mmCIF file of the N, C-alpha and C atoms, coordinates in Angstrom:
data_MODEL
# 
_entry.id   MODEL 
# 
loop_
_atom_site.group_PDB 
_atom_site.id 
_atom_site.type_symbol 
_atom_site.label_atom_id 
_atom_site.label_alt_id 
_atom_site.label_comp_id 
_atom_site.label_asym_id 
_atom_site.label_entity_id 
_atom_site.label_seq_id 
_atom_site.pdbx_PDB_ins_code 
_atom_site.Cartn_x 
_atom_site.Cartn_y 
_atom_site.Cartn_z 
_atom_site.occupancy 
_atom_site.B_iso_or_equiv 
_atom_site.pdbx_formal_charge 
_atom_site.auth_seq_id 
_atom_site.auth_comp_id 
_atom_site.auth_asym_id 
_atom_site.auth_atom_id 
_atom_site.pdbx_PDB_model_num 
ATOM 1   N N  . MET A 1 1  ? -4.043  -3.334  -0.175  1.00 0.00 ? 1  MET A N  1 
ATOM 2   C CA . MET A 1 1  ? -4.127  -2.149  -0.998  1.00 0.00 ? 1  MET A CA 1 
ATOM 3   C C  . MET A 1 1  ? -5.381  -1.364  -0.635  1.00 0.00 ? 1  MET A C  1 
ATOM 4   N N  . ILE A 1 2  ? -5.243  -0.089  -0.407  1.00 0.00 ? 2  ILE A N  1 
ATOM 5   C CA . ILE A 1 2  ? -6.364  0.761   -0.036  1.00 0.00 ? 2  ILE A CA 1 
ATOM 6   C C  . ILE A 1 2  ? -7.176  1.112   -1.277  1.00 0.00 ? 2  ILE A C  1 
ATOM 7   N N  . SER A 1 3  ? -8.491  0.960   -1.180  1.00 0.00 ? 3  SER A N  1 
ATOM 8   C CA . SER A 1 3  ? -9.393  1.313   -2.272  1.00 0.00 ? 3  SER A CA 1 
ATOM 9   C C  . SER A 1 3  ? -9.647  2.812   -2.265  1.00 0.00 ? 3  SER A C  1 
ATOM 10  N N  . ARG A 1 4  ? -9.894  3.362   -3.421  1.00 0.00 ? 4  ARG A N  1 
ATOM 11  C CA . ARG A 1 4  ? -10.147 4.794   -3.531  1.00 0.00 ? 4  ARG A CA 1 
ATOM 12  C C  . ARG A 1 4  ? -11.512 5.177   -2.980  1.00 0.00 ? 4  ARG A C  1 
ATOM 13  N N  . THR A 1 5  ? -12.489 4.290   -3.140  1.00 0.00 ? 5  THR A N  1 
ATOM 14  C CA . THR A 1 5  ? -13.837 4.592   -2.663  1.00 0.00 ? 5  THR A CA 1 
ATOM 15  C C  . THR A 1 5  ? -14.377 3.423   -1.854  1.00 0.00 ? 5  THR A C  1 
ATOM 16  N N  . LEU A 1 6  ? -15.384 3.692   -1.050  1.00 0.00 ? 6  LEU A N  1 
ATOM 17  C CA . LEU A 1 6  ? -15.991 2.628   -0.248  1.00 0.00 ? 6  LEU A CA 1 
ATOM 18  C C  . LEU A 1 6  ? -16.653 1.589   -1.141  1.00 0.00 ? 6  LEU A C  1 
ATOM 19  N N  . HIS A 1 7  ? -17.351 2.017   -2.183  1.00 0.00 ? 7  HIS A N  1 
ATOM 20  C CA . HIS A 1 7  ? -18.007 1.009   -3.025  1.00 0.00 ? 7  HIS A CA 1 
ATOM 21  C C  . HIS A 1 7  ? -16.983 0.134   -3.755  1.00 0.00 ? 7  HIS A C  1 
ATOM 22  N N  . ASP A 1 8  ? -15.793 0.655   -4.045  1.00 0.00 ? 8  ASP A N  1 
ATOM 23  C CA . ASP A 1 8  ? -14.728 -0.185  -4.606  1.00 0.00 ? 8  ASP A CA 1 
ATOM 24  C C  . ASP A 1 8  ? -14.271 -1.230  -3.586  1.00 0.00 ? 8  ASP A C  1 
ATOM 25  N N  . ALA A 1 9  ? -14.177 -0.826  -2.327  1.00 0.00 ? 9  ALA A N  1 
ATOM 26  C CA . ALA A 1 9  ? -13.781 -1.767  -1.269  1.00 0.00 ? 9  ALA A CA 1 
ATOM 27  C C  . ALA A 1 9  ? -14.837 -2.855  -1.087  1.00 0.00 ? 9  ALA A C  1 
ATOM 28  N N  . ILE A 1 10 ? -16.096 -2.465  -1.104  1.00 0.00 ? 10 ILE A N  1 
ATOM 29  C CA . ILE A 1 10 ? -17.194 -3.438  -0.978  1.00 0.00 ? 10 ILE A CA 1 
ATOM 30  C C  . ILE A 1 10 ? -17.137 -4.421  -2.145  1.00 0.00 ? 10 ILE A C  1 
ATOM 31  N N  . ARG A 1 11 ? -16.972 -3.892  -3.343  1.00 0.00 ? 11 ARG A N  1 
ATOM 32  C CA . ARG A 1 11 ? -16.894 -4.721  -4.547  1.00 0.00 ? 11 ARG A CA 1 
ATOM 33  C C  . ARG A 1 11 ? -15.719 -5.697  -4.437  1.00 0.00 ? 11 ARG A C  1 
ATOM 34  N N  . SER A 1 12 ? -14.593 -5.230  -3.968  1.00 0.00 ? 12 SER A N  1 
ATOM 35  C CA . SER A 1 12 ? -13.411 -6.063  -3.818  1.00 0.00 ? 12 SER A CA 1 
ATOM 36  C C  . SER A 1 12 ? -13.668 -7.232  -2.866  1.00 0.00 ? 12 SER A C  1 
ATOM 37  N N  . VAL A 1 13 ? -14.330 -6.958  -1.765  1.00 0.00 ? 13 VAL A N  1 
ATOM 38  C CA . VAL A 1 13 ? -14.653 -8.014  -0.792  1.00 0.00 ? 13 VAL A CA 1 
ATOM 39  C C  . VAL A 1 13 ? -15.588 -9.040  -1.427  1.00 0.00 ? 13 VAL A C  1 
ATOM 40  N N  . LEU A 1 14 ? -16.634 -8.571  -2.096  1.00 0.00 ? 14 LEU A N  1 
ATOM 41  C CA . LEU A 1 14 ? -17.626 -9.482  -2.665  1.00 0.00 ? 14 LEU A CA 1 
ATOM 42  C C  . LEU A 1 14 ? -17.067 -10.295 -3.831  1.00 0.00 ? 14 LEU A C  1 
ATOM 43  N N  . LEU A 1 15 ? -16.137 -9.734  -4.578  1.00 0.00 ? 15 LEU A N  1 
ATOM 44  C CA . LEU A 1 15 ? -15.533 -10.479 -5.691  1.00 0.00 ? 15 LEU A CA 1 
ATOM 45  C C  . LEU A 1 15 ? -14.746 -11.686 -5.209  1.00 0.00 ? 15 LEU A C  1 
ATOM 46  N N  . ARG A 1 16 ? -14.278 -11.660 -3.983  1.00 0.00 ? 16 ARG A N  1 
ATOM 47  C CA . ARG A 1 16 ? -13.498 -12.782 -3.437  1.00 0.00 ? 16 ARG A CA 1 
ATOM 48  C C  . ARG A 1 16 ? -14.381 -13.951 -3.005  1.00 0.00 ? 16 ARG A C  1 
ATOM 49  N N  . LEU A 1 17 ? -15.675 -13.725 -2.959  1.00 0.00 ? 17 LEU A N  1 
ATOM 50  C CA . LEU A 1 17 ? -16.609 -14.755 -2.502  1.00 0.00 ? 17 LEU A CA 1 
ATOM 51  C C  . LEU A 1 17 ? -17.282 -15.420 -3.695  1.00 0.00 ? 17 LEU A C  1 
ATOM 52  N N  . GLN A 1 18 ? -17.367 -16.727 -3.663  1.00 0.00 ? 18 GLN A N  1 
ATOM 53  C CA . GLN A 1 18 ? -17.990 -17.452 -4.768  1.00 0.00 ? 18 GLN A CA 1 
ATOM 54  C C  . GLN A 1 18 ? -19.448 -17.041 -4.961  1.00 0.00 ? 18 GLN A C  1 
ATOM 55  N N  . SER A 1 19 ? -20.169 -16.833 -3.878  1.00 0.00 ? 19 SER A N  1 
ATOM 56  C CA . SER A 1 19 ? -21.580 -16.458 -3.958  1.00 0.00 ? 19 SER A CA 1 
ATOM 57  C C  . SER A 1 19 ? -21.773 -14.984 -4.280  1.00 0.00 ? 19 SER A C  1 
ATOM 58  N N  . ARG A 1 20 ? -20.674 -14.177 -4.143  1.00 0.00 ? 20 ARG A N  1 
ATOM 59  C CA . ARG A 1 20 ? -20.730 -12.724 -4.345  1.00 0.00 ? 20 ARG A CA 1 
ATOM 60  C C  . ARG A 1 20 ? -21.721 -12.057 -3.391  1.00 0.00 ? 20 ARG A C  1 
ATOM 61  N N  . THR A 1 21 ? -21.988 -12.716 -2.258  1.00 0.00 ? 21 THR A N  1 
ATOM 62  C CA . THR A 1 21 ? -22.982 -12.260 -1.299  1.00 0.00 ? 21 THR A CA 1 
ATOM 63  C C  . THR A 1 21 ? -22.398 -12.311 0.111   1.00 0.00 ? 21 THR A C  1 
ATOM 64  N N  . ALA A 1 22 ? -22.703 -11.286 0.917   1.00 0.00 ? 22 ALA A N  1 
ATOM 65  C CA . ALA A 1 22 ? -22.252 -11.262 2.310   1.00 0.00 ? 22 ALA A CA 1 
ATOM 66  C C  . ALA A 1 22 ? -23.118 -10.276 3.086   1.00 0.00 ? 22 ALA A C  1 
ATOM 67  N N  . THR A 1 23 ? -23.085 -10.409 4.400   1.00 0.00 ? 23 THR A N  1 
ATOM 68  C CA . THR A 1 23 ? -23.809 -9.448  5.236   1.00 0.00 ? 23 THR A CA 1 
ATOM 69  C C  . THR A 1 23 ? -22.993 -8.160  5.327   1.00 0.00 ? 23 THR A C  1 
ATOM 70  N N  . THR A 1 24 ? -23.662 -7.088  5.675   1.00 0.00 ? 24 THR A N  1 
ATOM 71  C CA . THR A 1 24 ? -22.955 -5.816  5.828   1.00 0.00 ? 24 THR A CA 1 
ATOM 72  C C  . THR A 1 24 ? -21.921 -5.911  6.953   1.00 0.00 ? 24 THR A C  1 
ATOM 73  N N  . SER A 1 25 ? -22.209 -6.691  7.978   1.00 0.00 ? 25 SER A N  1 
ATOM 74  C CA . SER A 1 25 ? -21.253 -6.890  9.078   1.00 0.00 ? 25 SER A CA 1 
ATOM 75  C C  . SER A 1 25 ? -20.012 -7.629  8.589   1.00 0.00 ? 25 SER A C  1 
ATOM 76  N N  . GLU A 1 26 ? -20.204 -8.658  7.769   1.00 0.00 ? 26 GLU A N  1 
ATOM 77  C CA . GLU A 1 26 ? -19.067 -9.404  7.226   1.00 0.00 ? 26 GLU A CA 1 
ATOM 78  C C  . GLU A 1 26 ? -18.226 -8.520  6.312   1.00 0.00 ? 26 GLU A C  1 
ATOM 79  N N  . ILE A 1 27 ? -18.884 -7.716  5.494   1.00 0.00 ? 27 ILE A N  1 
ATOM 80  C CA . ILE A 1 27 ? -18.172 -6.817  4.588   1.00 0.00 ? 27 ILE A CA 1 
ATOM 81  C C  . ILE A 1 27 ? -17.371 -5.798  5.393   1.00 0.00 ? 27 ILE A C  1 
ATOM 82  N N  . SER A 1 28 ? -18.004 -5.225  6.399   1.00 0.00 ? 28 SER A N  1 
ATOM 83  C CA . SER A 1 28 ? -17.338 -4.237  7.245   1.00 0.00 ? 28 SER A CA 1 
ATOM 84  C C  . SER A 1 28 ? -16.103 -4.839  7.911   1.00 0.00 ? 28 SER A C  1 
ATOM 85  N N  . ALA A 1 29 ? -16.236 -6.033  8.454   1.00 0.00 ? 29 ALA A N  1 
ATOM 86  C CA . ALA A 1 29 ? -15.123 -6.703  9.131   1.00 0.00 ? 29 ALA A CA 1 
ATOM 87  C C  . ALA A 1 29 ? -13.989 -7.007  8.162   1.00 0.00 ? 29 ALA A C  1 
ATOM 88  N N  . GLU A 1 30 ? -14.331 -7.428  6.966   1.00 0.00 ? 30 GLU A N  1 
ATOM 89  C CA . GLU A 1 30 ? -13.309 -7.758  5.967   1.00 0.00 ? 30 GLU A CA 1 
ATOM 90  C C  . GLU A 1 30 ? -12.579 -6.500  5.488   1.00 0.00 ? 30 GLU A C  1 
ATOM 91  N N  . ILE A 1 31 ? -13.308 -5.414  5.298   1.00 0.00 ? 31 ILE A N  1 
ATOM 92  C CA . ILE A 1 31 ? -12.681 -4.152  4.915   1.00 0.00 ? 31 ILE A CA 1 
ATOM 93  C C  . ILE A 1 31 ? -11.703 -3.711  5.998   1.00 0.00 ? 31 ILE A C  1 
ATOM 94  N N  . GLU A 1 32 ? -12.111 -3.843  7.255   1.00 0.00 ? 32 GLU A N  1 
ATOM 95  C CA . GLU A 1 32 ? -11.234 -3.465  8.371   1.00 0.00 ? 32 GLU A CA 1 
ATOM 96  C C  . GLU A 1 32 ? -10.008 -4.373  8.429   1.00 0.00 ? 32 GLU A C  1 
ATOM 97  N N  . GLN A 1 33 ? -10.237 -5.679  8.354   1.00 0.00 ? 33 GLN A N  1 
ATOM 98  C CA . GLN A 1 33 ? -9.143  -6.648  8.463   1.00 0.00 ? 33 GLN A CA 1 
ATOM 99  C C  . GLN A 1 33 ? -8.103  -6.448  7.359   1.00 0.00 ? 33 GLN A C  1 
ATOM 100 N N  . GLN A 1 34 ? -8.563  -6.160  6.158   1.00 0.00 ? 34 GLN A N  1 
ATOM 101 C CA . GLN A 1 34 ? -7.652  -6.002  5.031   1.00 0.00 ? 34 GLN A CA 1 
ATOM 102 C C  . GLN A 1 34 ? -7.160  -4.566  4.851   1.00 0.00 ? 34 GLN A C  1 
ATOM 103 N N  . GLY A 1 35 ? -7.727  -3.636  5.632   1.00 0.00 ? 35 GLY A N  1 
ATOM 104 C CA . GLY A 1 35 ? -7.319  -2.239  5.514   1.00 0.00 ? 35 GLY A CA 1 
ATOM 105 C C  . GLY A 1 35 ? -7.639  -1.643  4.153   1.00 0.00 ? 35 GLY A C  1 
ATOM 106 N N  . LEU A 1 36 ? -8.805  -2.000  3.613   1.00 0.00 ? 36 LEU A N  1 
ATOM 107 C CA . LEU A 1 36 ? -9.154  -1.586  2.256   1.00 0.00 ? 36 LEU A CA 1 
ATOM 108 C C  . LEU A 1 36 ? -9.618  -0.137  2.136   1.00 0.00 ? 36 LEU A C  1 
ATOM 109 N N  . TRP A 1 37 ? -10.246 0.382   3.171   1.00 0.00 ? 37 TRP A N  1 
ATOM 110 C CA . TRP A 1 37 ? -10.793 1.738   3.091   1.00 0.00 ? 37 TRP A CA 1 
ATOM 111 C C  . TRP A 1 37 ? -10.993 2.276   4.504   1.00 0.00 ? 37 TRP A C  1 
ATOM 112 N N  . PHE A 1 38 ? -10.747 3.567   4.673   1.00 0.00 ? 38 PHE A N  1 
ATOM 113 C CA . PHE A 1 38 ? -10.933 4.226   5.966   1.00 0.00 ? 38 PHE A CA 1 
ATOM 114 C C  . PHE A 1 38 ? -11.738 5.503   5.764   1.00 0.00 ? 38 PHE A C  1 
ATOM 115 N N  . ARG A 1 39 ? -12.607 5.808   6.733   1.00 0.00 ? 39 ARG A N  1 
ATOM 116 C CA . ARG A 1 39 ? -13.414 7.027   6.651   1.00 0.00 ? 39 ARG A CA 1 
ATOM 117 C C  . ARG A 1 39 ? -12.487 8.239   6.680   1.00 0.00 ? 39 ARG A C  1 
ATOM 118 N N  . PRO A 1 40 ? -12.674 9.174   5.750   1.00 0.00 ? 40 PRO A N  1 
ATOM 119 C CA . PRO A 1 40 ? -11.808 10.357  5.712   1.00 0.00 ? 40 PRO A CA 1 
ATOM 120 C C  . PRO A 1 40 ? -11.940 11.238  6.956   1.00 0.00 ? 40 PRO A C  1 
ATOM 121 N N  . THR A 1 41 ? -13.097 11.212  7.595   1.00 0.00 ? 41 THR A N  1 
ATOM 122 C CA . THR A 1 41 ? -13.329 12.096  8.742   1.00 0.00 ? 41 THR A CA 1 
ATOM 123 C C  . THR A 1 41 ? -12.565 11.688  9.986   1.00 0.00 ? 41 THR A C  1 
ATOM 124 N N  . ASP A 1 42 ? -12.433 10.356  10.212  1.00 0.00 ? 42 ASP A N  1 
ATOM 125 C CA . ASP A 1 42 ? -11.790 9.918   11.452  1.00 0.00 ? 42 ASP A CA 1 
ATOM 126 C C  . ASP A 1 42 ? -10.797 8.766   11.273  1.00 0.00 ? 42 ASP A C  1 
ATOM 127 N N  . GLY A 1 43 ? -10.620 8.293   10.040  1.00 0.00 ? 43 GLY A N  1 
ATOM 128 C CA . GLY A 1 43 ? -9.641  7.236   9.784   1.00 0.00 ? 43 GLY A CA 1 
ATOM 129 C C  . GLY A 1 43 ? -10.066 5.852   10.230  1.00 0.00 ? 43 GLY A C  1 
ATOM 130 N N  . LYS A 1 44 ? -11.327 5.680   10.594  1.00 0.00 ? 44 LYS A N  1 
ATOM 131 C CA . LYS A 1 44 ? -11.815 4.371   11.044  1.00 0.00 ? 44 LYS A CA 1 
ATOM 132 C C  . LYS A 1 44 ? -12.436 3.608   9.875   1.00 0.00 ? 44 LYS A C  1 
ATOM 133 N N  . SER A 1 45 ? -12.599 2.318   10.067  1.00 0.00 ? 45 SER A N  1 
ATOM 134 C CA . SER A 1 45 ? -13.245 1.476   9.065   1.00 0.00 ? 45 SER A CA 1 
ATOM 135 C C  . SER A 1 45 ? -14.748 1.735   9.062   1.00 0.00 ? 45 SER A C  1 
ATOM 136 N N  . PRO A 1 46 ? -15.410 1.447   7.940   1.00 0.00 ? 46 PRO A N  1 
ATOM 137 C CA . PRO A 1 46 ? -16.849 1.705   7.859   1.00 0.00 ? 46 PRO A CA 1 
ATOM 138 C C  . PRO A 1 46 ? -17.654 0.748   8.733   1.00 0.00 ? 46 PRO A C  1 
ATOM 139 N N  . LYS A 1 47 ? -18.723 1.274   9.293   1.00 0.00 ? 47 LYS A N  1 
ATOM 140 C CA . LYS A 1 47 ? -19.655 0.451   10.067  1.00 0.00 ? 47 LYS A CA 1 
ATOM 141 C C  . LYS A 1 47 ? -20.623 -0.238  9.101   1.00 0.00 ? 47 LYS A C  1 
ATOM 142 N N  . PRO A 1 48 ? -21.281 -1.313  9.532   1.00 0.00 ? 48 PRO A N  1 
ATOM 143 C CA . PRO A 1 48 ? -22.256 -1.978  8.668   1.00 0.00 ? 48 PRO A CA 1 
ATOM 144 C C  . PRO A 1 48 ? -23.338 -1.027  8.146   1.00 0.00 ? 48 PRO A C  1 
ATOM 145 N N  . SER A 1 49 ? -23.755 -0.074  8.950   1.00 0.00 ? 49 SER A N  1 
ATOM 146 C CA . SER A 1 49 ? -24.785 0.871   8.490   1.00 0.00 ? 49 SER A CA 1 
ATOM 147 C C  . SER A 1 49 ? -24.272 1.740   7.346   1.00 0.00 ? 49 SER A C  1 
ATOM 148 N N  . GLN A 1 50 ? -22.983 2.052   7.346   1.00 0.00 ? 50 GLN A N  1 
ATOM 149 C CA . GLN A 1 50 ? -22.399 2.824   6.253   1.00 0.00 ? 50 GLN A CA 1 
ATOM 150 C C  . GLN A 1 50 ? -22.307 1.971   4.981   1.00 0.00 ? 50 GLN A C  1 
ATOM 151 N N  . ILE A 1 51 ? -22.005 0.692   5.150   1.00 0.00 ? 51 ILE A N  1 
ATOM 152 C CA . ILE A 1 51 ? -21.991 -0.232  4.011   1.00 0.00 ? 51 ILE A CA 1 
ATOM 153 C C  . ILE A 1 51 ? -23.380 -0.273  3.388   1.00 0.00 ? 51 ILE A C  1 
ATOM 154 N N  . SER A 1 52 ? -24.390 -0.436  4.227   1.00 0.00 ? 52 SER A N  1 
ATOM 155 C CA . SER A 1 52 ? -25.770 -0.501  3.754   1.00 0.00 ? 52 SER A CA 1 
ATOM 156 C C  . SER A 1 52 ? -26.177 0.761   3.006   1.00 0.00 ? 52 SER A C  1 
ATOM 157 N N  . ALA A 1 53 ? -25.825 1.907   3.561   1.00 0.00 ? 53 ALA A N  1 
ATOM 158 C CA . ALA A 1 53 ? -26.170 3.176   2.915   1.00 0.00 ? 53 ALA A CA 1 
ATOM 159 C C  . ALA A 1 53 ? -25.480 3.302   1.554   1.00 0.00 ? 53 ALA A C  1 
ATOM 160 N N  . ARG A 1 54 ? -24.226 2.887   1.485   1.00 0.00 ? 54 ARG A N  1 
ATOM 161 C CA . ARG A 1 54 ? -23.485 3.019   0.227   1.00 0.00 ? 54 ARG A CA 1 
ATOM 162 C C  . ARG A 1 54 ? -24.054 2.120   -0.862  1.00 0.00 ? 54 ARG A C  1 
ATOM 163 N N  . VAL A 1 55 ? -24.384 0.868   -0.520  1.00 0.00 ? 55 VAL A N  1 
ATOM 164 C CA . VAL A 1 55 ? -24.888 -0.036  -1.562  1.00 0.00 ? 55 VAL A CA 1 
ATOM 165 C C  . VAL A 1 55 ? -26.228 0.438   -2.111  1.00 0.00 ? 55 VAL A C  1 
ATOM 166 N N  . ARG A 1 56 ? -27.003 1.118   -1.288  1.00 0.00 ? 56 ARG A N  1 
ATOM 167 C CA . ARG A 1 56 ? -28.276 1.671   -1.770  1.00 0.00 ? 56 ARG A CA 1 
ATOM 168 C C  . ARG A 1 56 ? -28.051 2.757   -2.834  1.00 0.00 ? 56 ARG A C  1 
ATOM 169 N N  . ASN A 1 57 ? -26.903 3.413   -2.791  1.00 0.00 ? 57 ASN A N  1 
ATOM 170 C CA . ASN A 1 57 ? -26.590 4.459   -3.767  1.00 0.00 ? 57 ASN A CA 1 
ATOM 171 C C  . ASN A 1 57 ? -26.059 3.903   -5.084  1.00 0.00 ? 57 ASN A C  1 
ATOM 172 N N  . TYR A 1 58 ? -25.801 2.606   -5.139  1.00 0.00 ? 58 TYR A N  1 
ATOM 173 C CA . TYR A 1 58 ? -25.230 1.998   -6.338  1.00 0.00 ? 58 TYR A CA 1 
ATOM 174 C C  . TYR A 1 58 ? -26.033 0.757   -6.759  1.00 0.00 ? 58 TYR A C  1 
ATOM 175 N N  . PRO A 1 59 ? -27.300 0.955   -7.165  1.00 0.00 ? 59 PRO A N  1 
ATOM 176 C CA . PRO A 1 59 ? -28.143 -0.193  -7.533  1.00 0.00 ? 59 PRO A CA 1 
ATOM 177 C C  . PRO A 1 59 ? -27.660 -0.932  -8.780  1.00 0.00 ? 59 PRO A C  1 
ATOM 178 N N  . ALA A 1 60 ? -26.813 -0.319  -9.580  1.00 0.00 ? 60 ALA A N  1 
ATOM 179 C CA . ALA A 1 60 ? -26.270 -1.017  -10.743 1.00 0.00 ? 60 ALA A CA 1 
ATOM 180 C C  . ALA A 1 60 ? -25.147 -1.987  -10.341 1.00 0.00 ? 60 ALA A C  1 
ATOM 181 N N  . LEU A 1 61 ? -24.576 -1.778  -9.165  1.00 0.00 ? 61 LEU A N  1 
ATOM 182 C CA . LEU A 1 61 ? -23.486 -2.631  -8.688  1.00 0.00 ? 61 LEU A CA 1 
ATOM 183 C C  . LEU A 1 61 ? -23.914 -3.663  -7.652  1.00 0.00 ? 61 LEU A C  1 
ATOM 184 N N  . PHE A 1 62 ? -24.872 -3.272  -6.806  1.00 0.00 ? 62 PHE A N  1 
ATOM 185 C CA . PHE A 1 62 ? -25.226 -4.111  -5.667  1.00 0.00 ? 62 PHE A CA 1 
ATOM 186 C C  . PHE A 1 62 ? -26.724 -4.330  -5.572  1.00 0.00 ? 62 PHE A C  1 
ATOM 187 N N  . GLU A 1 63 ? -27.084 -5.513  -5.106  1.00 0.00 ? 63 GLU A N  1 
ATOM 188 C CA . GLU A 1 63 ? -28.483 -5.848  -4.842  1.00 0.00 ? 63 GLU A CA 1 
ATOM 189 C C  . GLU A 1 63 ? -28.626 -6.115  -3.346  1.00 0.00 ? 63 GLU A C  1 
ATOM 190 N N  . ILE A 1 64 ? -29.649 -5.558  -2.750  1.00 0.00 ? 64 ILE A N  1 
ATOM 191 C CA . ILE A 1 64 ? -29.952 -5.854  -1.350  1.00 0.00 ? 64 ILE A CA 1 
ATOM 192 C C  . ILE A 1 64 ? -30.899 -7.047  -1.360  1.00 0.00 ? 64 ILE A C  1 
ATOM 193 N N  . VAL A 1 65 ? -30.371 -8.199  -0.977  1.00 0.00 ? 65 VAL A N  1 
ATOM 194 C CA . VAL A 1 65 ? -31.133 -9.445  -1.012  1.00 0.00 ? 65 VAL A CA 1 
ATOM 195 C C  . VAL A 1 65 ? -32.206 -9.407  0.074   1.00 0.00 ? 65 VAL A C  1 
ATOM 196 N N  . THR A 1 66 ? -31.785 -9.119  1.277   1.00 0.00 ? 66 THR A N  1 
ATOM 197 C CA . THR A 1 66 ? -32.654 -8.874  2.425   1.00 0.00 ? 66 THR A CA 1 
ATOM 198 C C  . THR A 1 66 ? -31.951 -7.793  3.240   1.00 0.00 ? 66 THR A C  1 
ATOM 199 N N  . PRO A 1 67 ? -32.632 -7.153  4.177   1.00 0.00 ? 67 PRO A N  1 
ATOM 200 C CA . PRO A 1 67 ? -31.934 -6.138  4.976   1.00 0.00 ? 67 PRO A CA 1 
ATOM 201 C C  . PRO A 1 67 ? -30.658 -6.722  5.591   1.00 0.00 ? 67 PRO A C  1 
ATOM 202 N N  . GLY A 1 68 ? -29.541 -6.067  5.310   1.00 0.00 ? 68 GLY A N  1 
ATOM 203 C CA . GLY A 1 68 ? -28.267 -6.505  5.867   1.00 0.00 ? 68 GLY A CA 1 
ATOM 204 C C  . GLY A 1 68 ? -27.523 -7.526  5.045   1.00 0.00 ? 68 GLY A C  1 
ATOM 205 N N  . LEU A 1 69 ? -28.084 -7.964  3.915   1.00 0.00 ? 69 LEU A N  1 
ATOM 206 C CA . LEU A 1 69 ? -27.444 -8.950  3.054   1.00 0.00 ? 69 LEU A CA 1 
ATOM 207 C C  . LEU A 1 69 ? -27.297 -8.361  1.649   1.00 0.00 ? 69 LEU A C  1 
ATOM 208 N N  . VAL A 1 70 ? -26.062 -8.317  1.161   1.00 0.00 ? 70 VAL A N  1 
ATOM 209 C CA . VAL A 1 70 ? -25.745 -7.628  -0.102  1.00 0.00 ? 70 VAL A CA 1 
ATOM 210 C C  . VAL A 1 70 ? -25.146 -8.612  -1.101  1.00 0.00 ? 70 VAL A C  1 
ATOM 211 N N  . ARG A 1 71 ? -25.542 -8.450  -2.353  1.00 0.00 ? 71 ARG A N  1 
ATOM 212 C CA . ARG A 1 71 ? -24.982 -9.270  -3.435  1.00 0.00 ? 71 ARG A CA 1 
ATOM 213 C C  . ARG A 1 71 ? -24.417 -8.343  -4.496  1.00 0.00 ? 71 ARG A C  1 
ATOM 214 N N  . LEU A 1 72 ? -23.252 -8.700  -4.995  1.00 0.00 ? 72 LEU A N  1 
ATOM 215 C CA . LEU A 1 72 ? -22.634 -7.972  -6.099  1.00 0.00 ? 72 LEU A CA 1 
ATOM 216 C C  . LEU A 1 72 ? -23.312 -8.383  -7.388  1.00 0.00 ? 72 LEU A C  1 
ATOM 217 N N  . ILE A 1 73 ? -23.698 -7.415  -8.190  1.00 0.00 ? 73 ILE A N  1 
ATOM 218 C CA . ILE A 1 73 ? -24.275 -7.694  -9.503  1.00 0.00 ? 73 ILE A CA 1 
ATOM 219 C C  . ILE A 1 73 ? -23.107 -7.787  -10.491 1.00 0.00 ? 73 ILE A C  1 
ATOM 220 N N  . VAL A 1 74 ? -22.932 -8.968  -11.048 1.00 0.00 ? 74 VAL A N  1 
ATOM 221 C CA . VAL A 1 74 ? -21.837 -9.200  -11.982 1.00 0.00 ? 74 VAL A CA 1 
ATOM 222 C C  . VAL A 1 74 ? -22.423 -9.193  -13.381 1.00 0.00 ? 74 VAL A C  1 
ATOM 223 N N  . GLY A 1 75 ? -21.875 -8.333  -14.204 1.00 0.00 ? 75 GLY A N  1 
ATOM 224 C CA . GLY A 1 75 ? -22.449 -8.237  -15.540 1.00 0.00 ? 75 GLY A CA 1 
ATOM 225 C C  . GLY A 1 75 ? -21.464 -8.243  -16.637 1.00 0.00 ? 75 GLY A C  1 
# 
């Protein structure tokens, strides 16, 4: 199922993990593999750098544990 937004796709990937934590590369690969979200400009899957940029815009949803490592904030 395609997610409406990139942060929804990221959240979906992290919810499937017991630790709720993954690298931006792992998240990017999982989004691509599952076909969860595609860039509107070119129809491609998001790169890890795009994942990183998006999670920084949603501090209520995601925590940057270390550069390149993201955790879903479950509340």
